[in-house]
C-alpha positions in Angstrom: 26.4 22.9 1.5 25.6 24.4 -2.0 28.3 25.0 -4.4 29.2 28.5 -5.6 27.3 29.4 -8.7 29.6 29.1 -11.7 29.5 31.5 -14.4 27.8 30.6 -17.7 31.2 31.1 -19.6 32.9 28.5 -17.3 35.7 26.5 -18.8 34.9 24.2 -21.5 34.7 20.4 -20.3 37.1 18.0 -22.3 36.3 17.3 -26.1 32.8 15.7 -26.6 32.6 11.9 -27.0 29.9 9.7 -28.4 28.2 7.6 -25.8 26.4 4.6 -26.9 23.7 3.4 -24.8 22.6 -0.1 -24.4 19.2 1.0 -25.8 20.4 3.4 -28.6 23.5 3.0 -30.5 22.9 6.4 -32.3 23.1 8.4 -29.0 24.2 12.3 -29.8 27.7 13.3 -28.6 27.9 14.7 -25.2 30.8 16.4 -23.2 33.3 14.6 -21.4 31.5 15.7 -18.0 28.0 14.5 -19.2 29.8 11.3 -20.3 31.3 10.9 -16.8 27.9 11.5 -15.1 26.3 8.7 -17.2 29.2 6.4 -16.2 28.6 7.4 -12.6 24.9 6.8 -12.6 25.6 3.3 -14.3 27.9 2.5 -11.5 25.9 3.7 -8.6 22.2 3.6 -9.9 21.5 7.1 -8.7 23.5 10.2 -7.8 22.4 13.7 -6.4 22.8 17.0 -8.0 25.0 18.3 -5.1 27.3 15.1 -5.4 27.9 15.7 -9.1 28.5 19.5 -8.4 31.2 18.7 -5.9 32.8 16.0 -8.1 33.0 18.2 -11.1 33.5 21.6 -9.2 30.6 23.3 -11.1 27.3 24.9 -10.1 24.3 22.8 -9.5 22.3 24.8 -12.3 25.2 23.4 -14.6 24.7 20.0 -13.4 20.8 20.3 -13.9 21.4 21.4 -17.5 23.5 18.2 -18.2 21.0 16.0 -16.6 18.2 17.5 -18.6 20.1 16.9 -21.8 21.0 13.3 -20.9 17.6 12.7 -19.9 16.4 14.0 -23.3 19.0 11.7 -25.0 17.4 8.7 -23.2 20.8 8.0 -21.4 19.6 8.4 -17.9 16.4 9.5 -16.0 15.8 12.7 -14.3 14.7 12.7 -10.9 14.0 15.5 -8.4 17.3 16.1 -7.0 19.3 14.1 -8.9 19.5 11.4 -11.9 19.2 7.6 -12.0 19.0 4.7 -14.3 16.3 4.4 -16.7 13.4 1.7 -16.5 13.0 2.6 -12.9 10.4 -0.2 -12.3 12.6 -2.9 -13.6 13.3 -5.7 -11.1 17.0 -7.0 -11.1 17.6 -10.5 -10.8 19.0 -11.7 -7.3 22.3 -12.6 -8.8 22.6 -9.2 -10.0 21.8 -7.5 -6.8 24.7 -9.5 -5.2 27.1 -7.2 -7.5 25.4 -4.0 -7.1 26.7 -1.2 -4.6 28.5 -3.8 -2.5 30.7 -1.1 -0.7 27.5 1.0 -0.1 25.6 -2.1 1.4 28.6 -2.9 3.6 28.7 0.6 5.0 25.0 0.5 5.6 25.1 -2.9 7.3 27.9 -1.9 9.7 25.9 1.3 10.5 22.9 -0.6 11.1 24.6 -3.2 13.3 25.9 -0.5 15.4 22.4 0.5 16.5 21.8 -3.0 17.7 23.1 -3.7 21.2 24.4 -7.0 22.5 21.2 -8.9 24.1 18.6 -7.4 21.8 16.1 -9.2 19.8 16.0 -8.5 16.1 13.9 -9.8 13.3 15.8 -9.9 10.0 14.0 -9.5 6.5 15.3 -10.9 3.1 17.5 -9.2 0.5 21.2 -8.7 -0.1 21.5 -5.5 2.0 19.9 -7.4 5.1 22.2 -10.2 4.2 25.0 -7.8 4.8 23.6 -6.7 8.1 23.7 -10.3 9.2 27.4 -10.3 8.5 27.7 -7.2 10.4 26.2 -8.7 13.4 28.6 -11.7 13.6 30.5 -9.9 16.4 27.5 -9.4 18.4 26.6 -11.7 21.5 23.5 -12.8 23.1 21.2 -11.9 20.4 17.7 -13.3 19.7 17.4 -13.3 15.9 14.3 -14.3 14.0 14.5 -14.3 10.2 12.6 -15.2 7.0 16.0 -15.4 5.1 17.5 -18.6 4.5 20.4 -16.6 3.3 20.6 -14.6 6.6 20.2 -17.7 8.6 23.0 -19.3 6.9 25.5 -16.5 7.4 24.5 -16.6 11.2 24.6 -20.5 11.5 27.5 -21.6 13.8 28.5 -18.2 14.9 28.3 -17.5 18.6 25.7 -14.7 18.2 23.0 -16.1 20.4 19.8 -18.0 19.2 18.7 -17.9 15.6 15.0 -18.7 14.8 14.0 -19.4 11.1 10.3 -18.8 10.9 9.5 -21.7 8.3 7.0 -21.4 5.8 7.1 -21.6 1.9 10.5 -20.9 0.4 9.9 -18.4 -2.5 12.4 -16.8 -5.0 16.2 -17.2 -5.5 16.6 -14.9 -2.3 15.6 -17.9 0.0 12.6 -15.7 1.3 10.1 -17.7 3.6 6.5 -16.6 3.1 2.9 -17.7 3.8 0.9 -18.5 6.8 3.4 -20.4 8.9 5.9 -17.4 8.3 3.2 -14.9 9.2 2.0 -17.0 12.4 5.7 -17.0 13.6 6.0 -13.4 13.3 2.7 -12.6 14.8 3.7 -14.3 17.8 6.8 -12.1 18.6 7.7 -8.7 20.0 11.2 -7.8 19.0 13.5 -4.8 19.8 14.3 -4.2 16.1 13.1 -5.3 12.6 15.7 -4.8 9.9 13.7 -4.3 6.6 14.8 -3.9 3.1 13.0 -2.5 0.0 13.0 -2.4 -3.7 12.3 1.3 -4.0 10.0 4.5 -3.0 6.9 5.4 -4.6 7.3 8.3 -7.1 4.4 10.5 -5.6 4.4 10.3 -1.9 7.6 8.4 -1.0 5.9 5.3 0.3 8.2 2.3 0.8 7.6 -0.2 -2.0 8.6 -3.8 -3.1 7.4 -6.2 -5.7 5.9 -9.5 -4.2 2.9 -9.3 -2.1 3.7 -12.5 0.0 6.9 -11.1 0.9 5.4 -7.5 1.5 3.0 -9.4 4.0 6.0 -10.7 6.1 7.6 -7.3 6.0 4.3 -5.8 7.4 4.1 -8.5 10.2 7.8 -7.6 11.1 7.1 -3.9 11.3 3.8 -4.4 13.4 5.7 -6.6 15.9 9.0 -4.5 16.3 9.4 -1.6 18.8 11.9 -0.2 16.3 12.1 -0.7 12.6 15.3 0.1 10.7 15.0 0.4 6.9 18.3 -0.4 5.0 18.3 1.0 1.4 21.4 2.1 -0.9 20.9 4.9 -3.1 19.9 3.0 -6.1 16.7 2.5 -4.6 15.8 6.3 -4.8 15.7 5.9 -8.4 13.3 3.0 -8.5 9.6 2.5 -7.7 7.9 -0.9 -7.3 4.2 -2.2 -7.3 3.3 -3.1 -3.9 3.3 -0.8 -0.7 5.3 -2.0 2.2 4.6 1.0 4.6 4.6 4.8 5.0 7.7 6.4 6.8 5.5 6.9 9.9 6.1 3.2 10.5 9.9 3.4 10.3 12.2 4.6 13.0 15.4 5.1 11.0 16.3 4.9 7.3 20.0 3.9 6.8 21.6 4.8 3.4 24.8 5.6 1.6 23.8 9.0 0.1 21.3 11.7 1.2 17.8 11.1 -0.3 16.3 13.6 -2.8 14.9 16.6 -1.2 11.2 15.5 -1.7 12.0 12.1 0.1 13.9 13.6 2.9 11.1 16.1 3.3 8.7 13.6 3.6 10.8 11.5 6.1 11.2 14.5 8.2 7.3 14.9 8.4 6.9 11.5 9.4 9.6 11.6 12.3 11.9 9.1 10.5 15.5 9.7 11.4 18.1 9.5 8.5 21.5 7.9 8.8 23.9 8.4 6.0 26.6 5.9 6.2 30.2 6.3 5.1 32.4 3.5 3.8 35.4 5.5 4.8 
């Protein structure tokens, strides 16, 4: 719900303090609230205007002015409906991904696992969020799991969850992703109840689901094509990023499971496509 409009003469924030960004040690002084916004963006990757307004008990107009100033200073990047980290097409290392938004990924994974009943067939993609889903499935029984992720397979190995099939193929990258003709051939021979897919970001213009590696995208496409329902798991940091290869449009996705409501433009695109939104809470 939108916050009350704060008067332009609202009480001043704490004394201005200099922020030193990694890219510019001569950044201008900003208010205490603006410094807190930068810190929140650095911690979470992306924060909505509504969330910041609630956090600081100010109007959304005030937050927009703060974000505009911080964007102009090069400290964060302004997006429609919120703010995120700069360099939005940079690809984090896999070791770095393991440390980003861990609580959010756990909440997303638990919400995703609740949608998958015992006895279901499910195809698991690669990535740290999908690995969190694999952990959340450890209490399930009689599942039929197929995965292109060596990491997800290792998590499920030895657990009484049911059958676990690894597609085979060429192992590519630090995330243990299996790609290539063998992986695609295995996926094309399936018909699963669910596909659990990750992504690296969303297209800046039309909101398409995006990733970086064409070979990995090919396996994602095959999973989506052979699943009755596709569950996209993505934490809020992905809203502030794009990538270079299109995975799918939202029409191909049954549900997006995330930890923070997406920007209005993306939410509108999802609604138009008939994609359900689930915002998971870590509480």
